[in-house]
N, C-alpha and C positions, 0 to 999 in steps of 0.2 A: 682254138675252140671258141670262135666269136659268138656262136649262138648262146653258149653258157655265160660268157663274160658280159654280155649285154643285158639291158634291162628295158622292159616295156611295162608300163602300168596299164596298158590297153591290151587285153588278150588277143585282139584282132589286128594289132599293129604288126608291121614288118612284112606283110604279104605272105602268101602261101600258107601251108599248114604249120601251126605252131602249138606248143604245149605250154600254157602259162601255169606256173606252179609255185608253191611255197616250200622252201627247204627248212627242215628243223635239224639242229645240231645239239648234241649233248656231249661236251668235251670233258673227259675225265683225265686223270693223271697219266694214263697210258692207253687210253682208248678214245674213240670217236664214234658215237652212235648217231645215225642219221636217218631221216625219212623225207620223202618227196611227196607232197600232196598236190592234187589238182587245185586250181585257184579257188574253186567254190565247192569242194567236196571234202568229206572227212575221211574217206578211205585212201590210204597211201598208195601211190603208184610204185614206190620203191622203199624198202627198208634195208639198212646196212649197218655193218660194224667193222671198224678198223681196230684190231687188237694189238697190244704190245708196241705202241708208239714209243719211239726212242730206241728201238732195237730191231731185231728180226721179227717183223710183225706179219699179220695176215689181214686180208680184206675180203669180206663176203657181202654181196648184194643180192637181194631177192625181189622179184616182181610181186604184183598184187595177189597172184595165185600161189606164191611161195616157191616158185621156180628160180633157180640160180640165174643171175644175169652174168654173162661172160665178162671177165675182167682181164685185161692184157697182162697185168702184173699183180697177181693176187697175193703174193708174198714177197718178202725181201726187206730191205732197210726202209723203215718209216721213221725218219729222223725227227719229225716234228708234226704238229697238227696241220700246219700248212702243207707239208709234203704229203701227208695222208689225204687231205682234201684234194690236192692236185692229182693224186692217183685215182680218185673217184670220178673226177670230171670227165675224162674221156669215155668211160663206160656209160655214164648218163647221156653224154652227147650222142653216142652211137645208138643207145636204146630209144632216145627221144630227139630226133632231128628237129632243129628249130626250137629247142627248149628255151623258155624265158623264165628266169627266176625272178619273181616279183618281190620277194622279201625272204629274209633268213631269220628264223626264230631260234633263240638260244636258251637253254636251261642255265640259270645262274644260281648257284647254291645260296648266296647270301645277299640280301637286299638291305640289311640294316633295319633300323627302327622306322624309317620314313617311307620306304617303297611298299605300297599296298596294292600295286597293279603293275602290269607290264609297261615298259618304257621303250621309246625309240633311242637308239644309242648314237652318240657322236663322241668326239674326242673328250669333251668335258665330262660326259657321263662315264667314259672309260676310266678317267682319273678318279672319279668318285667311287667306281666299283673297285678299282685297285686299292683304294684307301680302306676297303673292308676286308682285304686279304688277311690281316691279323686275326679276324674273327673266324676265318675258314681257310687256314694256310695250305691245306692239302687239296683244296677244291678250287677256290676262287682264281688263283693264277692260271690254272688250266682252262677254266671257263673263259677267261679273258683272252687267252691264246686262241681259243676257238673263234671268238668274235673277230680278232685281228686277221686270222686266216681267211675267214669269210669276206671280210672287207677287201682283202687283196684279190680274192677269186672273183668277187662280184662287186666291183667298185661303185656301181650305181644303185645297188639294191639296198633298201632300208634294212637295218639290223635291229631286231627287237629282242630285248632282254626280258625273260620271264623268271621270276624269283621263287625259289623253294620256300622262302620265309614269308612271302606275302600273304598266303592263305591264313596264317596264324595271327596276323595283325588284327587288333580289335579284341583280343582276349582281355579279360579283366586284369587289373593291376596285381591281384593276388596270384594269378596264374603266371604272370610275367616276371615278378620281382624275386630277387634273392634277399635274404636277411642280412644285408650289408648296409653301411651308411648310404643314405639316399643319393649322395653325390655320385656313387658308382652307377646307379640306375640311370641317372641323368647323362652319364658319359656313354651309356649304351651297354653296360654290363647287366644283362637281363636274359630271360628265356625267350629265344626266338622261334624254336620249333623248325623242323625241316620236312622234306618230302611233301611239301605243300602242293606241288603240281600233281603228284599221285593222288593226294586226298581230294583235290579239286576234281580230278577225273572220276573218282568213285562217287563223289557227291552228285555229279552230273548223271552218272549211270543210274544211281539210285532214284533220282527224280524221274527217270524214264521208265524203269522197270518195277519200282516199288515206291510210288509217291507217298503212300501212307507211312512207310518206314522212313523215307527221306526227311520228312517233317518232324521226326521224333528224336529220340536219344540213341545215338549210334556210336559204337567204337569201331574204328577201322584199324586193322592190324596189317601194316605194310611190313612183311617179313621177307627178308632176302639177305644178301651179303651186307647191305645196310638195312637196319631194322628200326622201326619206331611204331608208335601207336598214336592215334588222335581221337579225342572225344569230340563228337559233333552234335550240335543241337540245331535242328532246322537247317542242316547243310552248312553250318558255320563252325569254325574251330573254337572250342571252349577250353581245351587243355591238351597238352601233348607231352610225350615222354622225352623228346630231345629238348635240350635247353640252350645254353649259351653257344654251344658248338654241336656238331654232329657226333660227338663222343658220348653224350649222356643217354640215360635210359636203358634200353634193352641191350644185352650183349649181341655182338654182330660177328661177321666173319672173322675180322681181325681187330675190331675195336672193342674196348672194354665194356662200354655201357656204364651204368651208375657205379661210382666208386667213392669211398670215403676220402675227402681231401686230406685226411691225416695220413693215408697211404702215400700220397704224393710228397708230403713233408718228410715221411720216413725215407722214401727213396732218395730225396735230396740230402738229408742230414746224416743218415746212417749208411746208405749205399754210395754216396758221393756222386749221384747222377745229376747231370746238368739238363737244362730244358730240352735241347735237341734229342738227347737219349730218351728222356721221359716221353716226349712227343712220339718218337718212333715206336716205343713200347706200346703206348696206348692206342695209336692208330694202326700199327702194322703187326704187332706181336702179341696182341691180347685176344679177347673174344674166344670164339670156337677154336681157333688155331692155338691160342695160348693154353686154353683149358685142356685140349686133347693132345697137343704136341703132334698131331697127325695131319689135320687139314682144316681149312676155313670153310670147306664145302660141305653143307649139310648132307648131300647125297652120299659123299664118301663116309661120313660118320654113321649114317643110317646103315650102310652096307657093312660096317665093321663089327666084329665080335668082341673088340677090346673093351675092357672095363672103363678106361678113360674116355673112350668115345661115347659110351652110354652115359657116363657122368656129365660130359659136356652137353649132351642133348637134354639130360634131366635138368641141368642148370638153366638152359635156354627156356625150357618149358615152364619151370618154376618162376622165372622172372617175368615171362609173358603173363602168367596167371596173376602174379602180384600187381602188375601194371593194369591189367583189366579191372581188377578190384578197385584200384585207386581211381581210375578214370570213371568207373561207374559211380563212385562216390562224388566225383566232381560234377557229374551229370544229374545226380539225384535219382538214379535208377537207370535201367537199360532196356531198350526195345530191340536192338539188333547188334550182332557182332559180324563184321565183314572182314574176311581174309583177302589179302592181295599180295603182290610181290612174288618173286620166284619160289620161295618156300611156302608162303600162304596159299598160292594158287595151285601148287603141285604136290606138296607133301601131305599125303593122307595121314601118315603116322603123326606128324607134328600137330596137325589140326585135332586129331583124335585125342592125343595126349593132353593138349591144352584144355580142351573142352571137358575131358574126363574129370578134372578137378574143380569144375565150375557148375556142377549140378545144383548146388545151393542157390545159384543166381537164376536158375531157370534155363540154363544153357544145356542143350543136349544135341547129339548128332544122330542122324539116321545112317547106319552102317553102309547100306547099299548106296545111298546118295553120296556119302563121302568117298566110297571106293570108286564111284563113277566120276568124281570131280564135278559134280553137278553144281549149278548155281545156288540152289536151295539145299542146304546140307542137313538141316534138322527136321524134326517132325513138324507138320503143318500147324499143329495145335500147341506148340511149345510157347511158353511165355516170352522167351527171347528168341527171335529168328536168327539163324546162323546162315551166312552166305559166303560164297567165294566169287569174286568179280575181278577179272583181269584189269589191271590198271593200264592206262594209255596216256602217259605224260606227253607223248609227241603230238597227239591230237589237240591237247590243251594248248601247247605252244603254237601249233599251226593256226588254231582259232584266234589266238591273241595277235599273231602277226597279221592275219587276214583283217582283223578288226582295226588295228592301228594304222594299217596302210590303205584302208578304204575310206578314211575320213572320220571314223568313230574313235577318236583318240582319247582314251581314258586318262593317260598321263604321258607327258613327253619329257625328254631330257633337257 
């Protein structure tokens, strides 16, 4: 597959018809999400997902119209991220003869306190990113594995790291700090916030479709298997629900969200649990799954008639309402509430239940608009506008890769 493995920074190089493109990768613990963008456009040529890496997985690729792209081996053993990517390449090579990957952009969960913008990745940068793994142990190593897989597949292409924490840098000290001795803050024990690529995407969309709102006080609710909220003023992060790790804040599919540290001490002292077992509980056995004992998938819980499913949903809604109130206080008021993420964009019931308890804040839904999954979900004359906007982290990553490899380098490794 020489066309894919090669690199040309000149879209006209190589002779004949070529497709110069930017590839984005979001490597999870057992998945690889990808998108292929034209060199100078924001609409992807291809989107794809490899699921259940490390076992008997599946691969799905779709073109710009949403049609399936044929894959020679769409299921089977996906032993690693590198193996998954190598399974994708022949399909892309067939669909786009002469494809030239100009750069590969990556979602990296943790950038630490210093990275405030995307960076070009080299070996020294990979070492620095690996050093942040203790701050995101279930995410960072897999993100790095995605970078190494792309380096092997595209040895000449620049690799660009885009950080979920970067959007939140610049928050005031009171929003970042914990009430611990200051030496811990200086060591990096602070609130980082996550889902920053999603929030950056929504901030950009708001600037396009509702510039008056974009310049105001906005809470964005990124609700999905991973869930958080961000308070934004003038398109910049002021406060967020996630803190030192992606465990904090809202309950999630399998993550606990906010929990009293005393509970962790109890688990250690009274239950005899060690750190690995506690980590597994908080990351994989808590949240909606732990509360319901049924599923981490909100769709399954909504379809269930069981009392514990209803209680898990009620807890999720209650915590969302509490965090919205807290973030509104951090903003000194509220002009708009924006839902995004798999639950936020698609669950009419969850949006309605959350907003039903927030009328005192001026939040209200229009039933017909909510049922239609419209962009504008509330009455036009409501004091607080309510919206649903699909998030697009991949386009944010692609734009950063395009910028850094075209000479406008905000930061380098």
